[in-house]
Structure formats: C-alpha cells, structure tokens
N, C-alpha and C positions, 0 to 999 in steps of 0.2 A: 571557447567564446572570441567570437572574431574579435578581433583588434585587441587581444588582451597580450597576448604572447609576448610580441615584439617591445613592450616598452616595459616587462619585470624581469627578475632574476631567477635563476634555474630553481627556487625553493617555492615560488610563488607559480613559476610555469607546471609544477608537477601537480600543486593544490586546483590549479585552477582549469586543469585538463581532467583531476579528479570529479570538477562540478559537471564538466562536461557529461563527464559518464556518469552521472548519479543517478542519472533516468534517461540520459538522452536522446533522441525520439527524432528527430529533426528531419530536412529534407529526404527522400525516398530513393537510395540507390536503385538499379535496374533491380538486382538480385533481392534485394528486402522487398520490392513490389511484385513477388511472382506470385501468382495467384491460387490459394487454398482449395485442394479441392472439393467439390460440390458436396454439398452434405445430402442427404437420403431426400428423398421426396417426402410431402407431406409435412404437415405439423403435428409437432407432441403433443396429447393433451395430458397437464398434469393438473393435480388438484393440491388447494390448500394444507389440507390435512395430512400430518406425518402419516410417514411410508409402515403400513401396517408390519410389525416384527417380522414375520413370517416373509416376507416377501424383498428383506432387504439382502444386502453381500456385503457380508461383515469381512475385512480385510484390513489384514494384522501389518502390523508397520512394514517389515521385512519386504512387503510384494506392494505395497502402495504403486498403483499405477501401473502394477506389471502385470496386464492379464491379457487373454486371447486377443480379447478386441483390437488390443494395436499392434497384433500381429495380423490380425485377419483385415482391415480397415472396415471393423462395422460401426457403423454411425447409431445405432441403438442410443435412447437414455438411459442407462441402469440406476435403479435405487443403488443406494450404497448408506453404509452404516459406518461405524468405528469405533473397535472394543483395542481397549490397549491390554496386553495380557498380564497378571500379576505380577509374575517374575519381570516384565519390562518396568514393572514401576517401582517394584524391590529393588531393583538393578541402580534404576534412577536416586533413589531415597540415600541406596548405600555411595553412592560414588560422591554427593552432594557432603554428605556427612565425612566422607573423607578427602575432601580438597585440601592440595598444598597449600598453605596460605601464603602470600609475600610478604614481604617489611611491609609494614604503616608508610603510606606515602611520606617526603620530607616535607611539605608545604603544609598550609592548615586551608587550602581551598580544592578544588576540582582541577586546577591545571596541568596537573600529569596524569588526570583520566579517573576513572571510576574509582571513591574512595574507598579505603578498605572497611569504614564501619560500615557504609552502605553495602556494601555487598556481604557482610557478614552477618546483619539485621534480614537478609533477603534468603539466605542462606540458612536460616535459623526456621524462618519463616516457612521456605520451600519442604523442610527436611521435615518439619514437625506440625506443619498447621496445615498445606494446602493439600486441595483434596481434587486430584483429576479428576477422580470418577464424579463429582459434580457438574465439572467441564464439561466430560463427555456426555452426558444428560443431556446437557445444557442444548450442543452442537448437534445432538441425535431429535432433538424435537423439533428442530426444522427438518421439511423435505429434502437431504442430500441426496446428488446424482453424481453417477459420471458418464461419459459422452467425449468418443475418440474422433477428435479433431487433427486432419495432418499428422497422423501418425502417434498421439499423443492422448495419454488420457484425462481428460481437465475436470476438475471435480468443482463441483458450482454449488449453493444452495439456492434454490426458488421458493419464495412463498409469495402467492398471490391474493391480492385483497380480495375480500368479500363483497367488492362495491363496484356496480358496472361502470365500463368504462374507465377502468384505473389504467393509467400510462405505464407503460416497462422500461423500469430502469438499469441499466448494467452499470453494478459499483463497482469499483476494483479497487485494493488496499496498496501498500508497496512496502519496503522492507523500513525498521523491520517486524513491518506490520504482518498482518493474515486475514484469514475469514474471520474471526473472533474481534477486529478491529471494528469491524460494521455490524454486528450481530445486536446492538442498541438501537440502532436504527429503524430497523427492522418492522416493530411496532407504529413509531410514527409515519411512517412511509402507507405503510398497507394498511392501518384502519387510523385513520387521522383523527376519524371521530371520539375515538379514546382519547387524544391525543394536543387537542387543542387544533384540530383542523374541520374541514368538513369532509364531506363524501366527494366532494369533487376534485379536492385532493389525491385521492387514492393511486399509489402505485401497485404493478407487480413488482417485484424486488428479487433480482436475480445478483449474486456475489460468488464469482469464480475467485479459485484458488489460481494464486501465479504459476504456469509453469516453475515445476523444481522447488515449490513451496506447499506447505500442508499435502493437501490429500491427490494435489494435481502428481502426475507422472513429472516424473525426472528424463530430459532429454540426454540421451544418450549418443548424440550428434551437435555439433554447431547448428547454429542458424537461428535460433529461438528468442529472439530481439526483439523491440519495440512492435515494430510495423508489423511482425508477422504473429503477434501476440493480438495487437489491435484487427489486423485480420480474421484471427479464430475468434475473438467477439462478436465480431457481427456475423460469422457462421454460427456460431451459440442460439445469438438472438433469433434469428430465421430460421434456424432447428427448431427453437422453442415455438416456433409458429409467429415470432411478431413481425410483423411490416413495419410498423411506426413504433419507435422508443428513443429514450434518450440515455446518456451515460454520465458518470459522475468521477472521480476519483482525486485525490492526492497523491500526492509524492512518484513513485511509480503510476500509481493509477491515474494520478491528473498528465503525466506524455502519453501514456499509452489511449487515453480519452482525446486529449489534443490531437494525436495522430490519425486516432480515426477519423475525426472532423476533418484533417486533412486529407483522406483518403475518401472521405463522402460517399460510404456505402449507401444505398438506396434505402431510405426509411430512418436513417438516422437524423433526429431531428435539431437537437441543440446537443450541447455538453454543459457541466458545472465544475469548478474546480474549487477547493480549499487549498490550495499549494500551487498559485498561478504563476506562469511564466509570464516578465512585466517588466522586463529591464530596462532603461535608455541605453542608446548605445553610450550615452557619458558616463554612466554607472559603470557599466562592462568594463570602459577602458581606464575608469578611475580603479577598479579592484585589483588587487585584493587593499593595498597600504595605503591608497590615495595619494595624494587630497580630496576629498570628493569634490564634486563639481559645487560652483559660488550657488548663493540664494536659493540651497533646498527650503521647504515649508517644513514646519513642523514635522509631519508623519513622514516627510522624505527622509529627515538626519534620523529618525528614529529606524527608517528602513535601512540605510547605510551604516547604522551602526551594527545592526543586527550581520548584516551582510558582510562587513568588515568582521567578525567575531570567528562568522562560518568558514568565512575565506581562510583566515590563518590563523585558526584554532580548531574548527570542527572538521575537518577532513582527511582524515586518517582514516577511516574505515573506508570512504570510497576509494580511496587511494592505493589500499592495500585489494581490493577486491575487483579495480578496474584494472590491475596488472597480474595478482597473484591470487587468486581464490584456493586453489586448489592447495595451496600451502597455509589452509587453515585446518589443519589437521586437530589441533588440537581443542578447535571448539566440538568437534565431531566426538571426543574422549571424553570431554568433563561439562558436565552442565551449570560450573560455577562460571567456568570461562564463557561459554555460551552467553551467560546471562549478562555480564561483565558486557559483552561486546555488543550485545543489543542493546544496551541499556546507554550506550556510549554513541549517539547518531547526534544528536543537539545537542548544546548545553542548557537550553531553555526547556525541554521535556525532559531531561537529566535531572535539573532540580526538580522538578515537581515530582519526578519517580524519588528523586531522595529523601524530599519530605514526607511522601509516602511511608515508607520506611521509618521513617522518623515519629509516625503516628497521628500525622496531619490530615485533615478530611479535606479531599482533592477531588477534582472530577473522574480520577481511577481509583480502581482500590489494589490494594495489596496482593488479591487472587485476582485482578482483570491482568496485571503487569503477568500473573508466573501462568496463567493459562496460556499465554500468546508464548513462552519462552519451553512450555512443558509440550507446547507442539509442536515448536522446531525440533525439541527434542525426540519427542517419540517419532517424528517423522525423519529424521536423520534430514534437518534440510539446510544444514546450518552452508555447507560448503555449496550444495545445487543453487541454494536461495541465492548466493553473494556470484554464481555466475553469471547473473543478468548483467551486472556491473560490468565484466568483460566480456559479454557481448556488444556490449554499446563502446565499450573503446575507441574506434573509430567512428562515431558520430560526428555530425558536423554543426558546428555552434555548440551554444550549452546549455546547460537544459533549464535557463530561467530566460534564455532568450524569446522575445516575442516568436510567433511562427505564423503568425497571421491567420488563425483560426479563421474560416470561411460561415461558419455557424451561427445562430445565436449562443452567447456565452453568459454565463454568469460566474459573479468572485465571491467569493467569502474569504474573509481576511481579518484570522484570529490572530491577538494581540501578540501572542509569543510563539506563534509558526518561525521557522526557520528564517522567515522574514515578514512581515506583515506588508502586505503590496500597496504603496497608495492607491487611491482611487485615480489620482491623475494619469498615476504609471499603466495602470489597469484600462483608462479608456480612450488610451494610447495604442495600449499595445492587442485591444482585441477590436477588430471593427465594428463585429455585432452585441457589442454589452448589452445586456437586457438586464442585469443585476450587478448590483455590488453591495457590498454590506461590510465595514469595519465593525470588529468585536473587540472589546473591551478586556478579557479574556480567551484562555483555549490555546493550547499549541499545536505542534506536531500534528497529534491524533484526534482531530476533531471528530469523525461519527463515534471515537470510543469516549472522549471526555466530555464534550458538548453534545449530544446527539440530539436532543430538542430542537437547540439553536441552527444544527446544520439542517435538520430536517422543515424547519421553518423555512430556512433559507431554498430547499431545494424546491419546496412549493412555489413558492415567488419566481422562483427561475424558470420553470417549466407553464407556468400558468398558458403563457404568449402562446408556446406550441402545444397545446391541447387540441 
C-alpha cells in the first residue's frame, strides 16, 4: 500500500505487505499484459438443461485438469461431471476421526485462532452427518464444462436463462471460496420471475473455478496471476459466444473483475463488487495502528475499526500464502487442519461460522460450510489455491487501494465484510459508480450467505447497460 511502509514498524510492514497480496492486481507490467492466444473461431452453443449422463466426462480427483487438451492446445468446450470414489470418501472420514487434537486455547475467546470446541463440533458433524454425495449431485445438476485457455484447463458452470435477451455475467469466487459459494444466486439471476424480479432482469450465468481451485487445472509453471486470469475470463466469455457481458466478484473475484475493467476488453460493459477497493489515502497511511484521521463519519468509523482489526490480527493466512504456500503440506494431509485454516479468514465470518456449529440459524448452514471444505479436500487444492497469493507478492499497491476503474461500477457493502465500504469512499474511488447499497447484515461470503440481496443489487447495477 503506497505511503504505508515508511511510517510503520517491521511487524506491521509484514501485515501490510500481505494485504497488498491478498488479491493484489494492480497496474499491469508488460509481462502481465502478454496476450493470451486467440480462442477457436465461432461461438459455442450451450443449452440450459443439464448435460445428459451419457455425454459427460467423469474426472477423478487425481487427474483433474490433467487432460490431453492441455497438451494439444484444444480450445473445445467439453462437458464435465465429477464423481468422488467411495475410497476417497472413506479415507476422508477416517482421517477426520483420527485427528490428533491440540490442547485447548488458553484464552476464553478466539484471539489465539479457531477455538478447539468449534473445530471438534465441525469434525463431529463432518465425520458423522455430512453427505458429500448430496453436494456432488447438486453440482452435477448444473451444466459443467472444461475448456483449455492458455494451456490450462478451466472449469466453469454455465446456466442460460429461459428469458430472451438475458445479460451474460461472469461471477468469480475468492479464497477460501469456490464455485459452491455462488450456487445460490444462479436461480435468482437466471430465473428472476421466480425470485422477485422481472424477465427484463434475466442473466446468463457463468461461474468459473480459479486456476488451482476446484475442478480447474493446477498451474505447473509460474505466471497465473490476477491479470492473466482476467484475460482468460474474457477469452472464456468470447469463446462462449458472448460479445457483450458484465463481471462480478468479491475477494479475488473483485480483484479479477476490476483488472478486467482496467484491461477494457471489447464487450465488457460494467462490473459489480461485494468487496470493493475504496480506501482513501489518509486511511491507508494511518493503518494499521492509527490514530485514525479526524472527523470520520459514523460509517467511516465503523470501517476504520474493521480495517484495524483485520490489519493487526487477521492477516496470518495471507502472510504465509504470500511468502511460503508450498510449506502448507499439513493442509493436504489433514482435513481437520484444512478446515481450521479455511475458517480463519476474517473474524466476522469466522464468528458467524462458529455460531452455526453452535446450532444457530444463519445465512450459512453446517452443510454449506463443509461442502466447500470437502471440495478443497477432494480436489487437493489446499496448496495450489494458496499459490495465487504468492503470484501476487510483487503487486504494486494494496488490495483495498482504488484503481480508477473506467467502467460503470456497482458496490454492495455488507455490514460484516472485512470492511463495509462507506458510500463517501466508494463515490471517490469509482469514477463511474452507478449503484451503491449498504446492507445491515452479511459477511464476506455475500453470494453464499445473502444470495437474494446480492442478486437484487446485480439487477439494479446492470440495468443501465442492458
């Protein structure tokens, strides 16, 4: 973050450097701006109906992404279906039940990390009640595909609306999210008349898995950073035959969507973010320890407190993955360890998840949370997903620094996001802000936890470009 390093000590330097790499994407270097090879000519015609079982490709975990298409440069779009083996699922349950537990934390709060009681409740439910076959059937109920872009297999879900003139949108997850994070907004976006909207609000929805995540291929060479993914997403949309489209995301999805807007590919009309980059320079300079700038409005004071907490206490995962992702072997060996690592993202979403495992009814369920962790486990994505942080270690600027997005932009500010961006900051950060709404609930995982609210915000944001 510009102007930050000179004014803080070594400990906070490391924390702030990690914030710059949480999803940093920022000005493109000449290397980052390299052109992706052109896609195959002609649009692909895809249907809304699930792919018939006879035509799908069943890919087992061990070979996800490792297909002949990677070697041949094939740019076709191949139907995809996933089925975990019974042996893999039995091994998962065995490992959960064999967890070697540490001692209980020595405090009566979460200041030392994810609490032992929370993890033991999670492990008990995971081993004895969670059903991956249910989650797998849900995933396979949507049209899933693989296509090779720039030498790597990219997995995506595409659901087309039954309504004419639907607006295509590409929606990008982050870490520790996945395609599972966005499943709940498919219905409200593709079938708005059944979810409080009108036919004029309809979208065709494309949800890709980030490289190294889920069913996408795992890069075997360096260079799959945010700008390269942004270019790949434009290639994907054009390969699907879309000449006009919009983009949405939070976390890494925000970084990728904003960089797509900076790259200004032909046909990208606007973006929407639920984790915006809006920090004024005075705030960036004062973080992490303050004091805060004077005369902050109440919503700015709320954001300041959230940012201070995150900068001072919430960056352990980002620092490690930014510097040494390959050292996280334990996450690939212990499902319980992987779950704890994924829960410890930000304090506000962690507290919601802890309440869920205490029996509270929240926007997320225990099955939601464990569907996502199980996907990471079965696809062995613990380390490969973390490398995206390492790829961004040399990014210029910070993740929350404004980038001067040149396209129409919508911002949804959920109350318990890492920070709830004040409207005053958003209007300064986005020169073409067309929509802003602050919500009094919702955490980092907006599409997952508050799908109806997010879908309504997308409808409002993109009406001006239809």
